[in-house]
N, C-alpha and C positions, 0 to 999 in steps of 0.2 A: 505494499500500499503508498503510494505516494504521499508526501509531507503536504500538498492541498486535501490528499483525499481522508486524510486523517483528522485534518483543520474543518472537513463540513464532517468529519461523524460526528465530531464536539458538535459545532456547532446545531449542528440536525439535533444530539440529545440536549443539549440546552433548547431549543423552543416545544419537542415531546414535552417537555417538566412543564411550557408553559400553556402550551395545548389541555395537554391533564389537567392542569390545574383551572384553567377558562372552563374546561368541559366541566369537571366535575360543580363547582358554582354555579352554574346555570343549570345543571340537573337538581341540584337540589334547591334551587331557586325558580327551579320549572317544580319538581315534587310539592314544595312545601304552598304554590299557589293551587295550583289541583285540585287537592287536599280543600281549601281554603273558598277556591269555587263551588266547591260539591257543596263544601257548609253552608256557606250562606245559603244561593240559590235551592236545595232542596230542604235545609234544615233551621233555616233563618238561624243562624249561628255564628262569631265568627270563631274559627278552631285552623289547627294545621295539622290537624288527624284524620288521613281518611274518614268516611261515618260511610255509613250502610244507607243505603239509597233506599230500601225497602224500608227504611224507617221512617222516611221521609212524610211532610204533614198540607202538601199541598192539594193533594185531592185530583179534582179532574184536569184543575191546572196543570196537571205534569205531561197533560196530549202536548201542550203549547211550548213548556219551554227548550223540549232539543228543535223546535221551528224555530225558537227566536236565536237559540245558539248557529243553529246551521245556517241564517238567513248571515247571519253575521259573518258567518267564517267564506262566506259567498260574498260580501262585500272586502274583506281584505284580501281573498284569490280574485280578484276584479279587477281593485285598484291596490295593491300592494305588491303578491304577485302570483299567476298561477303557481309560480313551485312549491305551494304552502298541501294543495291537493291533495290528498294521500296517505299513505303510512310512511312516507320520507325517504326507506329505503332505497327502491329505485332512481327517486330523484335522485339521489349521491352518489349514486350509478351512473347515472346518465349522466353526472360535473363529470366523475371520470375519467366517461369512453369516450366527452364530446369535446369536455371546452378544458383542454388539461388542466382539472380538479380545480376549477371558474370557482364558486358559489359568491351569489349577489349578498350585499348588509342588508338586501331588505329580507332576505330569506330569513337569515340569521335572525331580525325583527319579528318578522308574521308568523312563522315557522313557532316559538313557540306561543304566542299570543294566540293565535289560533285553535294551537293545542287545547290550552283552556280552558278556551272561551267552546272550542266543542264538548274538550271532555269535563266540564263545569257546570253545559245543561245536560247532561245526561248519557254523552256519548260513551257506547260500550268499548270503548279503546283504554289499553296501555300509551305510555309517558316512552317508553322505549325505540322506535319508529321516528318518532319526530326528536326526542334528544340525538338519537342518533345522527339525523340530517340537521338538526342546530351544530353538534357540541362537533359535526363532520364544515359544516360552515363556520366554523370559531377556527379551528384547524385553516380549514384554505384560504381567509382572510386574513389569519397568520402568516404564510406562506403568500400571500400577495402584498403585502405592509414591508413587509422585507427579501433579501435577495434571495429567489433560490430557483431550480429549475420547477418544471412542470413535476417531474418522480421527483422532487424532493416534497412537492407540494402537495403531491397527490399521499405522500407518508404524511405530511401534517394533518391535513383532509384524515386520513385513517385512524392518526393518534386521536383527536376528538373525538372522531366519531364512538370508535374502542373504549375513552377515557370516561364517557357521558354515561355510554351503558352500565361500565364496571363502578360507576359514579350513583345510576340508580338501582341496582344489583348486589354490588358485594360480590360482582363475577369476574375479574381481572381477567383468568385464563379468559372465559368465549370470551368477551371483549377483543383480546388478542386476534381468538381463531375465527372470530365472527368476523372481522374486521378483514381476513387473509381473504375468508371463502366469498366474500359476497363485494367486498371493495377493489381488494392490493390487488388480488389472484396471482400473488406469486408470495413465493416463502424465502426471502433472503434477508441477511443481514443487514444489509442496509436500512429495511423497515422490518426487522421483528424489532430489533434493537429498541428504535425507537417506542414501537408501540407499547412492549414492557414498559418501558418507561412510564410510558404519560398513563398507562392505567395505572400502575403502580401508587402513581402517583393520585389519581382521579378517586384510588380508592381509597388511600391513607387519608385522604380528607372527607368521604363518606364514614370511614370508623371515628374520625375527631365528631365528625358533625351529626351525626345518628347515630355511631352505634356497629359495633363489631358483626352482630348476630346475622343470621340467617331469615331472608325476606319473609319466608314460610316453612314456621317452624314447623314440625314435622315428627311423630313418637319413632321409635323406632321398629320396626317393619321384617318382615320375614320375605323374603321374594322364593322361597319355595325352590330354590335352584337346584339340582336337575328336575325334579319333580314335575316340576310344573311348564319346561321346555316348552313340550308337545303345546298347553295352551296361550304361553308369551308365543308362538308362531304366526297359530291362527290370531290372536288378534295383532299382530302388527301387521298379516294380510288384507284383515279388515280394517284399521284404521293408515293403512298405504291406501284402498280405495277412497274412502271418507275423503283426506286428503286431496284428492283427484276432483274428485266431485265438489266438493267445497271451494277448491282455486276455480273451478272452470265457470262455479255457480257466477262466481264471487266481477265474473266478467262478462258473463249474461245479464246481470243484473248491473252493470258499468254501462252494455250497450244498452241497456234498452232505458236508460236512465238521459246517458247522450241523445238517443233519438227522439223523446220529448220535443216537443214545437215547444219551449222556454227557454229563456235568457238563462247565462251561469249562474247566476248572482238565485235564481230561485230554488236551484236542481237540489241546494244541501238542504233548506229550507223544506222543502216534500219532504226528504229522506227522513229530516226532525222528524215532520208528522210524524208520518209512518213508527219511526222509533217509541215516537211519543206515545204511539197503539197500542205497541208492545210495552211499553211500559206503565200503561194503566193496571194488565191484568197482568205483570210478573218486572216489579220494579225492581228487581235485584237483579237485573241483569243490565244495569243501568249503570254507566260508569265505569271505574276503574276494578273495581268486587278481587284488588288482593285478598279479600277475607275468606271471598270463598273458594278464592281458589285453598286457602288453610284451610278449610273447614273438609271441602274433597280430599284434601290429602291425611287427613283424621279424621276419616273415617265417623263424618259428624250430619251426613243426609243420607237419606232414606231410597229408594229406588222413583216414584214421584219426583220429587225436587231435583235428583240427577238430572232426572230424564226430562225438565220444565228447563232446568239450564244449558242444558244440552240445546236442547232444541228454540228455545226463546231468546240465548245470547247469538246461536250463530245468526238466527233471522235477525236478529237487531243489525250483530256486525253488515250485512249483509246489504243490510236498505240503507245506515249509516254512508260507511264506507264506500254500499256501492254509486251514492248521491254525488260523491266526491270532494266529501268533509276532509279535516283532517282529525288522524291520530293512529295506535300505531293496533299494528297487527296480532303481535306474539301474548298479548297479555287473556285477550277474549279469545285468541285459540287455544293457549294454555286452560283456559275454563272450561272449552269446548274437550280437547282430548284430555284431562283429568275426570271427568263428568263421564266420557263414554266411558276411559278405563274400568273405573268404580261400578257400571252399570255391568260392564261386558263378566265381572265377577261375580259380580250380583246371582246373575242370573244363570252362570258358568254351574256357583253352587248349586242353585235353587235345581240346573236341571239333574245335574251331576249329585246328589246331595253325597256328603262325606268329601266331595273337591275341595282339598287347602288352598282356595285362590282369595287369597289375600286383596280388598277392593281397594287401600289406598297403595298398596306395590302395583298396580295393575293404571293406576287414578297419574302415578308418577310417569311411568314411560310410556303413558299415552302422552299426560302434558308433552312431553319433550318430540316425541313419534311423531303429532302431528304435522307440527311446523317446520321438526324435523324433515319431510314428508313433500310438504311445501314447498321450500324452503331451499330443498339440496344444500346447506347449510349444514351436517349431519353430523360433523364430528365438534362443530361449536356448540346444536343444543343438547350432543352426548353430555359435555364436559361441564356445562349450562344445571342442567336438571338437577347433577349431583353436587354441581358448585351452590345451587341458590339452595341448597335442600341441606345441604349439609352432610347428605346422605351417600356414604359412602358405598354402602353395598350393592347400592344398584345400578354400578358400572355397569356389569354381565346383562341384567337382561336388560338397562339402556342398551348396550352396543347392539342385540341379539334383536330389538324390536326397530329401533331406529335404524341400522342398516336392512332390513328385510322391508319394513315397510317404503322407506325411499329408491329401492328394487322396484318397485308395482309403481311407485311413480314415475320412476325413466320410461317403463316399458309402457306408459299407458298416458306421458303427457310430453311433447315433447320442450315445452318450454317450465319456468316455475312464475310463481304465483311475486317472483321477485322482477322475473325476467320478462313473462309475455307483452307487457306494455312495453320495453325497449324493441323487444321483436317486431310488433306492431311500427314503430319507428321509421324499421330498417334494423337497427341497433342487435348485432347477435354479441350475446356474454358468455364466454366460453369459462365453465368454472370446474372444469378438467385440470389437475394442477400435472405436466408432465416434465422431461426434462428433455427444451431442446434441440433435437438433434444438433446443432449447429452450434451447440456450448457444449460438447461430445465428443466433436472432432477437431483438433487442431489441425492450425495451415500444413505441415507436413506431412498428412497423410494424406489430404487432394491436390493440392499443390501438381503444376506444372514444370516435370524436372525435365524433359526431355524435348524444350524446343528451342526455335532458330535467334536469337538477336541481332541484333543490325552492328555493323557494329561505326562507329564514331564518325568515320573518316568517309564512310560508304556517302556517293556524289548524290542530289535529288531524285534525279530521273532513273537512278536503282533505289529509294527508296521508294518512288511513286508506284516501280515495277513490281517490289514487296507487297505489298499493300493494294494493289490490284487484281494481282495474278492470284499471289497466296502457296505460299505451298501449303504441305500438308501438316507439313507441323504445325504451321499459324492457323489450320483452318477455320478454328472457336474464335477466332483473335482481332478485332480493326485496328489493331495498334504493336505497334513493337517496339522492344526491350532495347535500349540503344547504350553500346560498353565500348570501352577503350579497351586495347589489346591482351591489359592481362583480367578481361571476360570480371573488368567491374564498371558497376548500373552508373550510367551516365546519366540518361533520360529517359523518358517515354515520349514516342513518337504515336499519334492518331493520321486517321484521315485529312481531318483539319487542318492542321499541323500542315499538312502535304498540299490541301486544299491554297488554303493561306498563302502560304511561300510560293505558290506557282503564280501566285496576282500579284507578287510585289515584281517591280524594276529594281533588278539590284549589281553591281560594278564586280563584284568577287560571288566569285560557286559558292552554291551552300552545298554543307554537307549536313549530313543528321545532328552531327551537334551543334552547328548553326540556326535551325531548327528546333528543336525538338527540348518539350518542360525539363527543366533539369531539378525546379524545384518539388522532388518525387515526395507523395506520400507511399511511404514503408510499409510492409509487415515484417515478423520476423516467424520464423516456422512452430518458433512453442506454443505460438498464441493461436484461442479458439476461430473457427472460422466464424462466429458471430462477431466479433471482436473485427475481424477483416472485412465483414459486410456493414456493421458500424461505421466504420471510417469511407467507403465507398458513399454511406446513403452520407452523411458530413459533407464529403466534398462532392459530391453528381457525380461521380467518375463509374468504372465498371469492372479496372483491373485492379491490382499492385503488385510488384516486381515483390518478393521474400531475398531480403536481407537476409547475412548471418547476426549473430547477438554480436557477437567480436565484432566483426569487422562488417560497418551498412552500408560499406561502398560494395563490399562482396554477394554480387548474385549467387543465391543456392536457388533461387525458382520464382512462377511467374502462378496466378489467382487472379481465375475471374469470378465471370458467372457461370459458367459450369459446371466449373468445381464445387459450385456452391449447391448447385443441384445437384452435384454427385453427392456432397456429405448428407444432404435433403433426402436425398432414395434413401440412402441410409437408411433413417429412420421408420420413412414408410413399410422397407421391407419388413424390418419388426415387427413391424404392429400390423403388416396383412399380410403377410404369407404366413401359410401353415408349413411346418417341416413334418415331414415323416416321422415316427417315434423309432428306436432306436430297436 
């Protein structure tokens, strides 16, 4: 690592601390403002403790309150920023993919405000999606204020997003992994180290301001492995299909709202009216609902209550989020998944008397698996579920159920709940992590060593003949390497150099040396092909002479586009060809 690279690493570490601190403070403020808004709206009280909306005293007015909140969100989206609509993560992903990780100040301001209004008026959301977008916006703005590259700004965006999630839930590991899976799409030291720093700072801040206890406290649970493994497999298949159905239905509802002949301002209000009608019959599904999740995880609900939570929470989420309001998906999907898991265990025990299925165990794995299958952030959700409950015995059933459910999602859904919107806008998101074939191959393994350079003293006519007729050794190139009598690199000659020389009138005879480009971009045999491609793209050239490390004038080879394609072909061969067994 060069001195410049070491300084940039230190610089990014300091900025990651700042991003984590800012995200933690904003997450803390957002969490408390949501609690205050819910208390003022539904309890007519001033408190920063999350209330149970089921105990509201609004009567029939509960139908109107979410509609008013939806109208306010519609106005903010219309006159503030349309980027505040939705659950936040796809919008952060879009900024990474299309805008060099630039998120505007308007988003950083209006997203948290719209979230407080939406949830405070009864929206069945969590704060995690908006805080991920808001934290990402703060990280992005930090990267715009100071001097950073686009890649560094992307890392800061992810630091803010991961820090916000860690500050809300107290899950630093899951925050890091989620940022890698949904925002960075890479696992490299340049991004991993700042992410860890940002989430550590944000989590430490949470411990100082809120405490270090788990968000969802859970009693000890017997997961029943290995005897319950078949039941977990069956449940994983079912929850995978539920995730697929929910994801597709959400976009059907969104399309239905988009097709309505009304303005954008009124759609969230109409969705809020539908939400209010649901709240009239099942007020417990309004608001964040962390208390309900904790209750399901501790076997506090009977079948009827669990069925009501699963059905009405899903309906509330579809009609409100589908209308274009602002709120997070994670908490409501946690609630639905937990309720379905508990229901599965209770029904299983009823159908098979004596079956040792623990409802709380299935609630925990269902909570994680539903969102994991819908988003395909599987690793993050496995870690998240046991990190948020501090129940480390859950790791094996979580792995089993989340992975199988995600497999069902991959089989039956081309995109995810996070990427469908982006795909409709023509953006393709590859969430698969693999080693770049160009990173695996060094230049020495693909460079041409049998080629015919041209002597620096060759006259212009000879150069023109070589480039016009081309010998077999130069059949894949429109340029020539110029060397001196000792085979030392002098420069590069291209067709444009020759054409320009032929159009000039000079007194002295022209040679390869006098018309070639002598300020040559070089490559070295021990470098990766990816590095060669980076230099070609940066300098807008199609070939590089390869020189010795010991003497950068000593020509040892030549790499061009054909060599790059050959290196890439090797990786395709590994993925696409089945070799016979021995």
